N, C-alpha and C positions, 0 to 999 in steps of 0.2 A: 457777387450776387447780392442783391438787396431783397429784403423781406419786409412787407407791410402786413399788419393784421388789422382788418377793417370789418366793421359791422354796419350793415345797411338794410335791415330787414331779413328776409329768408336767405340763408346762405346758398341755396340752389341758384338764386338769381345772380349773385356775385360770382359764384363758381363758373357758371355757364358763360357769363359775359366776359370775364377776364381770360378764359381759356381760348378765346378766338383770336387773340392778338399776338403778333410777333414779339419775341423777347420774353414772353411769359414761360418760365421754366417749370413752374408747378403752382397749382392752386389746391389748397387743402381746406376742406370744411372742418370747423371745430367750434369750440366753446371757450370763452374766457370772461373774466370780470366778475366771477361769482365766488361763493364761499365753499362749495363742495369740490372735493377732488374726484376726478374721473366721472363727471356727471353723464347721465344717459340723456338721449333725446327726450324721452318721456318726462324725466325730471326737469329738464330745462323748459319744456313746453308747459309744465305746471306753473311756471313763473315764480317758484319759491327758492331757486338756487342763486339768483342774481346774475347768472351767466347771460351773455348775448350769443346769438348765432353769429359766427364770424368766419372769415376766410383768411388764411395765410397766403399771400401772393408773393411768390419768389420770382424775381425778374432780373434781366440783364440790362443795366442802365446804358450800355453801349448800343442797345437796340431800341429800347423804349424808355423814355425818361420818367423820373419820379413824378414830375408835374403831370404827364399824360396819365399815369396810373391814378393819380388823385383826381384829375379832371373827369376821368371815366367814372370814378366813384360818385362824384357829385352830379353826374348826368344820369347815372343808373338809378338812384333812389331820391326820395324827397327828404332833404335834411331838415325840413321845417316841421315834420311830424314827430311829436314826442312819443316815444315808446310804441311806435307802430309804423307800418307801411301798408297803406290801403286797408284791406280787411284783416291783415295780420296784426293783432293787437297784443301788447304785453312788453315788458322790459326786455325780453329776449330778442325783440325786433328793433331795439333802439339803434340810433345812428351814433357810431363811435369809431374813433381811431385810436389804436393802442401803440404807443411809441416805445422803442427799445433804448433810445438815447436822446440827448438834447437836440442833436441835429435833426432827427426825425420829428421831434416835437415842433421845431421851427418850421419844417416843411409842411407839416399838417396845419399849423396855424396860418401859414401863407396860403395854403389851398382853401381854407375857409374864407379868407379875405377875398380870393378870386371868385369863390362861389357866391359871395354876397352880391356880386355884380348881376347874377342871374336870379338868385333866390331872395335877395333883400336881407334885412337885418334879423329875420326870424329863425336863423339857423340854430338848431338845438344839438348839433353834433358834439359829443363829448370827446375831449382829448385827454387820454389817461395813460399813465405808465402801464406797460404790458405786464400783467401778472402771468401766471402759468397758462399756457395754451394746451388744451386737450383736444386731440383728434376726435371728430365725430365718427360715428359708426361707419363701417365700410360702405353700406348701401347708400349713404348720403354723398359719397364722392362721385363726381361726374354724373349726378342724378339726371339732369336734363338730357345729356347725351345718351344715356341708357333708357330714358323714359319720355321721349319727346311728345308722345300722344297722351300722356297722363293728363287728367283734367286741369290740375293746378299749373302744370307746365304750359299747356296750351293757353290758358286764360291769363296767367301772370308772368311766367318766366319768358316765354317767347316774345311778347311785346317789349319787355325790357331789353332783351338781347338785340332785338331789331333796332331799338332806339339808339343804343350805343354803336351798333354796326354802322348805322347811317351817319352818325356824327363823326366817327373815327375811322372811316374807310381806309384812310392812308396808313393805318397801323395793323390792318387785318393780315392774318397769315395767308 
């Protein structure tokens, strides 16, 4: 089993998008990259902890490739927006990839090079050694699946899920 920790705006979008693909064993919303141990959602949203909203994506590479996981990531969010995604503004919404070893770092760097073919040279995605990962509160896990009619889910999450579904239909469950 392979695990990537990725940040691309609100973790609800990443969670709901990845959960729909074959080979995804688990997606966990969480926080990393900051200075506080066990931060709360409210603390992270205040923008003072340095944490990003992230997901840990555990997947079976015999079913879905690392390249597919990362290409989905660069389709799902805009990696040219610094510390924001749309109307979500702050360092907690930054684009980042957190590697656990040099092999992952190389995969992430290669994915950024592929993404430049679509996004150009303005990609601001950070590639950083993974510090401690903190699980987000239980109500954040599978949020879109549990709250599909919530306003943010309808306006922001659903269109992103639809976008990756249409591009990666061959990988859907």
